[in-house]
N, C-alpha and C positions, 0 to 999 in steps of 0.2 A: 652864730658868729661865724664857723665854717662854709655857707652858706654865702655871707659875706665876702668873706675872701676869693671861694670860688668865681662869684662874678665880677670881684676886680682883677683877678690873676687873666682871664679870661673875655677881656673887652669885644665887642663888637669893632671887629673893622671893617667900613662899609670901601664897595668897589667902586673907582671913580670911573665914570663913563664910558672914557676912554680906556681905559684897563679890562674894566668888563667885560668887551667882546673879543679881546684874545683869551681872558680867563676861563670865559663860557667853551670858547672852541676848544681849546688845550683839554680841556676837564672832558668836553665831549668825546674826546678820541681816544685821550689815555686808558679812560675807564674801558672802555670798546675792546683797546689791547691790553690790555689787563685781563679781562675776560677772555680774549682771546686764545692769549698767551699760554693762560692757564687749563685751555683745554689742552693746546697742542703738546705743554709738555707732560702729563699727567704720567703716560708710561713711562718715561725716560727719567723722570725726577718729579717725581708724588709730592717732595716736601716743597719744589720750587711753584708746583701747581697752586698749591694752598697759597702759599706766601702771595702768589700774583690774583687768584682770589680774593684773601681778604685786600689788598691794594683798589682789585676794580669795586670790592664794595665802600670801601674808603672815599676812592676816587668820583662814585656817583654821589655821594653822600656832599660830598665838599660841589658838585654841578650843582646839586637840588640849591645849598646855601647860596651860591650864586645866582642862578638864574630863579630862582623865586624871592630871595630875600635880601640880594646883593649883597651876601656877606662874603669876604676874604677868609679864608683859616689858612694859614700859611706858619712857619717859624716855628720857635720852641714851642716843645706839647702837642703840636699838631695831631697827634692822634685821642689826644684826651680833648682837645678843642673840639674837634669834628663831633664825635662822641658829644659832649656839651650843649654843643648848637643842636645837633640832632634832634636831641630829646625834646630840648626846649622849642622848636620849631614844627615837632610832629605834633605834639598837644592842638599848634594852632589848624594845625592843618585834619583832625580828626574826621570832618564830614566825607573830606575825599578819601580821606584811608580806609575808613571802616569798611568802603566797598571791593576797594584793593585788597583787602586782609582777606575777606569772605572769598574773595575769585581765588585767590594765591593759594586760600586752604584747600579750596576744592582738587588746586594741581598738586599739590606739595604738601607731604605729609605732614614735613615736619615746622609747618605753622598749627601749632593747635589753641591758641586763644584768638581772640576777636579782637583783643584789646591793644588800641595801638603803640602802647609801652614794649611792643612786640620789637620793634622798628630798632627802635635803640639796642635790645637787648641782642638784635642779629647780629649788628655791627660791632658790641661789645666781645660778644661770644667769637664777632671774628676773627677780631684783635686778637683775643686770647689762643685762638688757633696758630694764629700767623708768628707770634711768640715762640709756643708751644714748639712748633718746626723748625722756627729758625734758626732758635737754639739747641743746645744741645741737652737731652733728655735720654736719661739710660732706659728710659720703657721706651720708645721710639727707635732707641740705638738696635733694640731686638728684634722689631722686627722686620718682616720679611717685605723684600719688594711689594709682592703680591696684598700684603696687608696694608701696608702706604698709599699702595694704588688705589685701593677702596675707601681708604679712609680718605684719600685726595677728593675722588669722585662724590664721595659720601658729602663733603663739608661745599663740593661745588654744588650738588645738585639740593640739598638741602637749607645753606645759607647764601650763596653767594646768589641764584639763579632767583628766588623770591624774594631776597632784599632787592635786587636792582630793577626786578619785575614792580615791585610797591613803588620804589623813589622814582622810576621811570613813569609811572601814571599821574605822579605832583605833578610833572612838569607841564 
């Protein structure tokens, strides 16, 4: 019953031919900008670095869904919708994803499984980290700037970079 409700709640919206060009171009630019800014602000604002790194992951996911599957993700529950459709479509691209995961595993120690389900887990973990970082957290409030910078760098190296590399390999 829950699965039926979720499918109804997250109806696929296809891009029109005219809109697809603008949508893809926008997301090609914005995920790269998010990634660049995450790196740029890491020393001044590690918290915003993690937030921007997550949005790079989120926006490259929306780019993949638009470019490869012609799906538009917007509006209410955009993060949940993106995660839902990434989970749905990575299964279809399994033959392309497995070699990308193997390559990413060699380059990044954070990828420890060759399961295609690591992709939605990376995006989900990114969303969780962005939420924990964006909103007040008593534990994080106690951390030094250096600890926050290290956490931001770890997040970018072990979540954002491998995720984006895998998704880019699907284009």
